[in-house]
C-alpha positions, 0 to 999 in steps of 0.5 A, spaced: 696 642 788 690 640 785 682 643 783 679 640 778 674 646 777 679 651 776 685 652 772 691 652 776 696 656 771 696 663 775 697 659 782 704 656 778 709 662 781 705 661 789 707 653 787 714 654 785 716 658 791 712 653 796 716 648 792 722 652 794 721 651 801 723 644 800 730 645 796 733 641 802 730 635 801 733 635 794 738 639 791 740 635 786 734 637 781 728 642 781 721 641 777 715 643 776 709 640 771 703 644 769 697 640 767 692 645 767 688 643 774 694 639 777 701 642 779 706 637 780 713 639 783 719 636 786 725 636 789 730 631 787 736 627 791 739 623 786 740 616 790 739 611 784 740 612 777 743 619 778 742 621 771 735 619 769 729 618 773 728 627 773 721 628 776 715 629 775 717 623 770 712 621 765 709 615 762 704 613 756 700 607 757 695 606 752 694 614 750 694 616 758 699 619 760 701 618 767 705 623 771 708 622 778 712 625 784 716 620 789 719 620 796 723 614 797 725 608 796 723 602 792 728 596 795 725 590 792 725 595 783 729 590 780 724 584 782 718 588 780 723 590 774 723 583 771 716 581 773 714 587 768 718 586 762 715 579 762 709 583 762 710 587 756 712 593 759 718 597 757 723 602 760 726 607 759 731 608 765 734 605 770 730 608 777 725 606 781 721 612 780 719 608 774 718 602 776 713 604 781 709 608 776 709 603 772 707 598 777 701 602 778 699 602 771 699 595 771 697 592 777 693 598 779 692 600 787 694 592 788 701 595 787 702 597 794 702 589 797 708 588 791 712 594 794 717 593 799 720 601 801 720 607 803 715 611 799 710 617 799 707 619 792 702 622 788 700 619 781 696 624 776 692 621 770 686 623 766 685 629 772 685 623 777 690 623 783 692 617 787 696 618 793 699 613 798 704 612 803 708 606 806 707 601 810 710 603 816 710 611 815 718 612 814 716 617 809 710 623 811 705 625 807 701 632 808 695 635 805 689 639 805 682 639 802 678 645 801 672 645 797 675 643 790 683 645 793 687 639 795 695 640 797 699 635 798 707 636 800 712 633 804 712 638 809 707 642 814 711 649 811 708 649 804 701 649 805 702 654 811 706 658 806 700 658 801 694 659 807 698 665 809 696 663 816 697 658 821 691 656 826 690 651 832 684 650 833 683 647 841 684 640 838 690 642 835 692 645 843 689 639 846 694 635 840 700 639 842 699 639 850 697 632 851 700 628 846 706 632 843 711 631 841 706 625 838 699 626 833 694 622 833 694 618 827 691 622 821 692 628 823 697 634 825 696 640 830 695 645 825 687 647 823 685 643 816 692 640 815 692 632 815 697 627 814 695 621 810 696 615 815 702 609 814 699 603 810 693 608 806 692 611 799 688 616 797 683 617 790 681 624 788 676 625 783 672 631 781 673 635 787 672 628 792 675 623 795 677 616 799 682 614 803 682 606 804 687 601 809 692 597 804 696 594 810 695 592 817 697 587 822 694 580 821 693 576 828 695 568 826 697 562 831 706 561 830 708 554 830 715 555 830 720 553 836 725 558 840 730 556 835 727 556 828 724 563 831 732 565 831 733 563 824 727 566 822 728 572 825 735 573 823 733 571 816 728 577 816 733 583 819 739 580 814 735 580 808 732 587 810 739 590 810 742 587 805 736 590 800 737 597 804 744 597 800 741 598 794 744 605 792 748 608 785 752 612 792 755 610 797 753 608 804 754 609 812 751 607 817 750 611 825 754 606 830 752 608 837 755 601 840 748 599 842 745 593 839 740 594 834 746 599 830 751 594 832 747 589 828 746 593 822 753 595 822 756 588 822 751 585 817 752 591 812 759 590 813 758 583 810 757 587 804 761 593 804 768 593 806 772 600 810 764 601 811 764 608 814 760 610 820 758 615 825 757 617 832 754 622 836 757 625 842 758 631 847 763 636 849 765 634 856 760 629 856 766 623 860 766 630 866 759 630 867 756 624 864 751 620 871 748 613 870 741 613 871 735 608 869 735 609 862 742 610 861 747 606 865 752 606 860 756 611 856 757 609 848 764 609 847 767 603 849 762 599 844 763 604 839 770 602 839 770 595 840 765 595 834 769 599 829 775 594 831 771 588 829 768 590 823 774 595 820 770 601 819 771 608 817 769 611 824 767 619 825 765 621 832 761 629 831 762 631 837 757 637 839 758 643 843 752 646 848 751 652 844 751 649 838 745 644 841 742 649 844 742 655 837 739 648 833 733 647 837 730 654 832 732 649 826 730 642 828 724 645 831 722 650 823 725 642 820 719 638 824 714 645 823 712 643 830 716 644 837 719 636 837 724 632 842 728 638 843 735 637 844 734 630 840 732 632 835 737 639 835 743 633 836 740 629 831 740 635 826 747 637 827 750 630 827 746 629 821 749 636 817 756 631 819 754 626 816 752 630 809 758 632 808 761 625 807 754 621 804 748 622 801 745 615 805 745 613 811 743 606 815 740 607 823 737 602 829 731 606 829 724 602 830 727 595 833 725 597 840 717 598 838 718 592 835 722 587 838 720 589 846 726 594 848 722 599 851 721 598 859 713 599 858 713 592 854 715 589 861 716 593 866 709 591 871 708 599 873 708 601 866 704 595 864 699 597 867 697 604 866 691 606 863 693 610 856 700 611 853 705 608 857 711 613 854 707 619 858 706 618 865 703 622 871 699 625 867 694 629 873 701 632 875 702 636 867 695 638 868 696 641 874 701 645 870 696 649 865 692 655 867 685 655 867 683 656 860 687 649 858 685 645 863 677 647 861 679 643 855 679 636 858 685 633 855 686 627 859 680 625 856 681 627 849 688 623 850 685 616 853 679 617 848 686 617 842 689 611 846 682 607 846 680 609 839 687 606 836 686 600 840 680 598 837 682 598 831 687 591 832 684 585 835 691 584 841 686 579 846 689 572 847 689 567 853 696 569 855 696 576 858 703 577 856 702 575 848 696 580 849 700 585 851 705 584 846 701 586 841 697 592 844 704 595 845 706 594 838 700 596 835 700 603 840 708 603 838 707 603 831 702 608 831 704 613 836 711 612 838 714 610 832 711 615 828 714 621 833 721 618 832 721 617 825 717 624 824 725 626 827 729 622 823 726 625 816 725 632 818 733 632 821 736 629 816 732 631 810 733 638 811 740 636 812 740 633 805 741 625 806 737 619 806 735 615 813 734 608 811 732 605 818 732 596 816 728 595 822 722 598 820 720 593 815 713 590 814 715 582 814 719 584 820 714 587 825 708 582 820 712 576 824 714 579 830 707 581 831 705 574 833 711 571 836 710 568 843 713 573 848 717 568 852 720 568 845 720 576 845 724 576 852 728 570 852 732 569 859 728 574 861 732 580 857 729 586 854 730 583 846 732 577 848 730 574 842 734 579 837 740 579 841 740 570 840 739 571 833 745 576 832 750 573 839 755 571 833 756 577 829 757 581 836 762 582 842 759 579 849 758 586 852 755 588 846 750 582 847 749 583 854 748 591 854 742 594 857 738 598 852 741 605 852 737 610 848 739 616 844 745 620 848 742 626 851 747 631 854 749 631 861 751 638 862 750 643 866 752 648 861 746 645 857 741 647 863 744 654 864 743 655 857 736 654 856 734 656 863 737 663 861 733 664 855 726 661 857 727 666 863 728 672 857 722 669 853 717 670 858 719 678 857 715 677 850 708 679 852 706 674 845 710 669 848 705 663 847 707 659 854 703 664 858 697 662 853 698 655 856 702 655 862 700 657 869 706 663 870 707 661 877 708 654 876 712 655 870 716 660 873 718 655 878 719 650 873 724 654 870 728 656 876 729 648 878 732 646 872 725 642 870 726 638 876 720 640 880 716 635 874 719 628 875 717 624 869 718 624 863 714 628 859 714 624 854 718 618 852 725 616 856 729 623 855 724 629 857 726 631 863 730 636 866 733 641 861 731 636 856 723 639 858 725 646 858 728 645 851 721 643 849 718 649 851 723 653 849 721 651 842 714 650 843 716 658 845 719 659 839 714 656 834 709 661 836 712 667 835 716 664 829 711 661 825 705 667 828 700 661 831 693 664 831 690 660 838 682 658 836 679 655 843 672 657 842 
C-alpha cells in the first residue's frame, strides 16, 4: 500500500488483516513493514535459503534503504550473483530475493532483461515504488489506484477487503460473459482493479505512475535447418527444465502420460533419482470414459510407461464426484472470480494432495500455446474464425442472454479486444501459415495461456505449493516465434518439432500420442449433482444468473445437462456438465462476493 500524501500508520491493522487473507500462499513466515508512506507485507513459502531471505527484505546502498517484497523464483540467481560480486556488491543471505534487489540497485530497469525466472515484485525506496512482472505472466500482480492511494497484491481479495465492496460495471460484465474465464490484458472483471501485464513494469512517485513494456516478441528470419532446429529446441527445453530444478526443498512433477509432462519427467529424472511424480484421475473413470474429439484416450497406460521407464516414485490422486463439486466454491474463491469450473476444482484438490508431500512441482503447462498443440493452430475451420478461436459459435452464446445483457453489444466488445491485441504485433508474412502461427502464438500467450496460468497459480498457491512451468520460458517462445510452421508441424503432426526433439526420451506410443487436454470427469453422477445444485440456486431470488440470462433458455440448458449448447463455451473442455459448473461458479461468486452490478 502506498500513499505519498498520507501517513499510513493508522492503516497497519487493516493492512495486516488484508495480508492474512494470503496466509496459504506463504505459511512459513509473515511480516509487515511500515515506512510511513509505504506499507509492505509478505507471506513466505520458503524454497531457497530456508532460514535467510525473510521478507520484506532490506538493503542499504549509498545511504539509501531499499526494501523488496517478491513472489517467485530467479533461476539464474547464481550467475547474477557472481556478476554482482564482480561489480563489488556484498551479500548477507543465500536467497534469490537479495540477488533480485541488488540487481535492481546495480542496473535499474535494465535488470529485468537479465532475469530468468517467474516473478512479481515491489521495490520501495525514497518514497518511490518500482513494480514488475515476469515476461510471460507466470506470477500475478494486481493493483488498485484512486487519487493518491495505490494497493498492490498477488490476489484481488486483499483489494476487495479494503474497498469493502465488489463492483462490476458494464465492461466487467462484458469481460465475464463475453471473454470469461479469460480477461483482457491488464484488466480484471472488477471496477478500478487492474492487472500489471506480463513483461511490463510500473514506476510510482508522488501520486503519478508510468507503465512500460520491457520485453516483447521480436520477428526475425530463421536460417537454421530442420535438424539444427531440433537440436536447438532440445537444448532450450533441457536448459529450462534443469534450471527450474533449483530448490532447497524436494522437487516433484505432474505426470499425465502426455508428451509435455513426459518430457519434463524424463529430463528431470536425469538430475533427480527416484523423482516424485503425481497424476490425477476420477472415481469410476474406467467405467464412464467416452473418447471424444479432444480426449481420445485415458492417461493410465501412458503414465505407467513413463513411471516404469524413469523409475519414478509415483502417486495417483483419485477424486470423487462429490468432492469435485464441493471444491468448486473454494476454487472460485482462490481465483476471486468464476474460473474453469471443475478443471479448477480438480486442480485444487490435486494440488492439495501434492502439498502433503512437496512444496514445488513442475508441470507441462504452456507447451501447446508455444509449440502449436491446439487445433486452432492447424484446423482450417478454426484458423478462419474472426475472433478468438477458443470461443466458437458466439451468436448462439448471445441468444442465452436477456435483453439487458444483449444491449451491451458484447460481441463487438470481444472483437475489438481481439483486434487490439493483433495490432500490438507485426505477424504478417508472405507465407500465410507462418503468419498465422505468429498470430496464434501471440494470441495464446496474451489470452489463453494467461487463463491457464491464473488457474495454475491460484489453485496451487491456495494449496501452499509453487508450480513451475519450464515451457513458459522467454527464450523458448522467442525462438519458436520465428521457426517456420512446416518445422513445428513436421510430418503434419501437432507439435512434430517437439516430438522429434525428444524422441529418444519417449516410448513410441507416447511419441505418437495425440494431444489430450487436462482430464475431466465423464461420470453422470457429476452431471446430476451440478444440475441439482443449479436448479436449487434458482430458488434464490438474488441469483446473479437471473441478471444475465434469459430464464427459459437457462432452464433448458440446465434440463439438458448443458447439451443444448453444442460447442465448448471456452477452450476444449467447457461443454455439458463443465459449462453448467461454470454457471454454478458464477452463481456462487455473485452470492459470496455480494457483487454489485453497474450497467449504466
